[in-house]
Every structure is written in C-alpha cells, then in structure tokens.
C-alpha positions as CSV (number, residue, x, y, z in Angstrom):
1,M,95.1,11.5,115.8
2,N,98.3,12.2,118.0
3,G,99.3,15.2,115.2
4,E,96.2,16.7,115.7
5,I,96.9,17.9,119.0
6,I,100.8,17.2,119.4
7,P,103.2,18.7,116.7
8,S,104.8,15.9,114.8
9,S,108.4,16.2,116.5
10,Y,107.3,14.7,119.1
11,M,107.2,11.1,120.0
12,I,103.6,10.4,121.8
13,Y,103.0,7.1,124.6
14,R,99.7,6.9,125.3
15,C,97.8,4.8,127.8
16,D,94.2,5.1,126.7
17,R,91.0,3.5,129.0
18,A,88.9,1.2,127.5
19,T,85.8,3.0,128.9
20,R,85.2,6.5,128.9
21,G,87.4,9.0,131.0
22,G,90.6,8.8,131.7
23,G,93.5,7.8,130.2
24,V,97.2,9.3,130.1
25,L,100.2,10.3,127.5
26,L,103.5,11.5,127.7
27,A,104.7,13.5,124.5
28,V,108.6,13.4,124.4
29,H,110.5,15.5,122.2
30,H,111.9,13.1,119.0
31,S,115.5,15.0,120.1
32,V,115.4,13.6,123.6
33,P,116.1,9.7,124.1
34,S,113.2,7.8,125.0
35,S,111.6,4.3,125.1
36,P,109.0,2.7,127.0
37,L,109.2,0.4,129.5
38,A,106.4,-3.0,129.6
39,S,103.8,-2.5,132.9
40,P,100.9,-4.5,133.8
41,P,97.7,-4.0,130.9
42,A,95.1,-4.2,133.9
43,L,96.4,-1.3,135.6
44,E,96.5,3.1,133.9
45,I,99.8,3.4,134.7
46,L,102.2,4.4,131.3
47,C,106.2,3.7,132.3
48,V,108.8,6.2,130.0
49,K,112.3,6.2,130.3
50,V,113.1,9.6,129.1
51,L,117.7,9.6,129.3
52,A,117.8,8.6,133.1
53,V,114.9,9.7,134.0
54,V,111.6,7.2,134.5
55,F,108.4,9.0,134.3
56,C,105.2,7.1,135.6
57,L,102.3,8.6,134.8
58,V,99.1,7.1,136.5
59,Y,95.3,7.1,136.7
60,I,93.4,5.6,139.7
61,P,89.6,5.7,138.9
62,P,87.4,7.3,141.3
63,N,86.6,4.4,143.9
64,A,89.1,1.8,142.7
65,S,89.8,-0.9,145.1
66,C,92.0,-1.3,147.3
67,E,93.2,-4.2,145.2
68,Y,93.8,-2.6,142.0
69,I,95.7,0.2,144.3
70,S,98.4,-2.6,145.8
71,K,98.6,-3.9,142.7
72,L,99.7,-0.9,141.3
73,L,101.7,0.6,144.2
74,S,103.7,-2.5,144.3
75,F,104.4,-1.9,140.8
76,I,105.3,1.1,141.3
77,G,107.5,-0.1,144.2
78,E,109.6,-2.1,141.6
79,L,110.1,0.8,139.9
80,L,111.5,2.7,142.6
81,S,113.8,-0.1,143.3
82,S,115.3,-1.4,140.0
83,Y,115.8,2.7,138.5
84,R,117.7,5.7,140.3
85,Y,115.1,8.5,138.7
86,V,111.5,8.1,139.3
87,V,108.9,10.3,138.5
88,I,105.6,9.5,139.4
89,L,102.5,11.9,138.0
90,G,98.8,11.6,137.8
91,D,95.5,11.4,139.1
92,F,95.2,9.1,142.4
93,N,91.5,10.3,143.2
94,A,92.5,10.0,146.8
95,P,91.0,13.6,147.8
96,D,90.9,12.3,151.4
97,I,94.6,12.4,152.3
98,C,96.0,15.1,154.3
99,W,99.7,15.7,153.4
100,D,99.7,17.9,156.4
101,T,98.7,15.3,158.9
102,Q,99.5,12.1,157.1
103,G,96.2,11.0,157.4
104,A,93.7,9.3,155.4
105,Q,89.8,8.6,155.8
106,S,89.1,5.3,153.5
107,Q,91.4,2.2,153.2
108,S,92.6,2.7,149.8
109,S,93.5,6.4,150.5
110,R,95.1,5.1,153.8
111,L,97.2,2.8,151.1
112,I,98.8,5.7,149.1
113,C,99.8,7.8,151.9
114,E,101.6,4.4,153.8
115,F,103.3,4.0,150.6
116,V,104.2,7.2,149.5
117,F,105.8,8.0,153.6
118,R,107.5,4.3,153.2
119,N,109.0,5.4,150.3
120,N,110.6,9.2,151.4
121,L,108.5,9.9,148.5
122,C,107.1,14.2,148.4
123,Q,103.9,15.2,147.3
124,F,104.4,18.7,145.7
125,V,100.3,18.9,144.9
126,D,98.3,20.0,148.5
127,F,95.3,21.3,146.9
128,P,92.4,19.5,144.6
129,T,93.0,20.3,140.9
130,H,89.8,19.3,139.9
131,V,86.3,20.8,142.1
132,A,83.2,19.2,140.6
C-alpha cells in the first residue's frame, strides 16, 4: 500500500490507528540516514531520527483524557532531555488554546499549553487547519 501513494525511493514510517481515522506517517528519502525510535504502543506517536534531528509525529484523538495527554507529554519530555534537536509535529486536537494569551479552557489543553511554555517550545501554527 505504501508504494501506491509514495515513491519506492522513500522509507515509510507509520503509526496506524487500530480504529478509524487518525494515524501518522513520515516518508524519508532512502539517501538520508534515518531510524525509528521506540515509543509507547498505547500512544499515537511516531519518532524517527533523521540525521541528528528527531521528528515526533503526534496525533491526540479528540476528547483524549488528561491521563493520556500526561503520558504523551512525559514521553516527549524524555525525548527533549535525551536529544538536542527535536521537532514535534501533528494534531493535538486542542482548539481551545489561545497562544496569544497562553491560556486554555479545558484541563487537557492547559496541560499541553503548560508543557509548551515550560520547555520553551514554539507553536508555529496559530490558526485552525481543519474546520468541521
């Protein structure tokens, strides 16, 4: 199936969901050294080291529990402590975060917001990328 959508000159890394929707994929050209990193199977996260950079692709389902988000953020925190260059990408499903005021309505979104600021991370997307 990978070859149907991405040329064979790319290495495909995937973390598929057991249920409908979601999941993450990273395609890296074979000429670029890359290797997957272990991640907790209960989390929808894919981590791949590409040269000296670790790419973390994250999907948080809508209405994920605070416990789920805490586990995910704890794992990402370990990566930030272990690697110098980490890029975090994905869908955090936290539309109630206001990045201008650093505030959020829900407890789960506040956990994400606090983690971002505590770790001096930058949020580059400041608008909804999908409107249902």
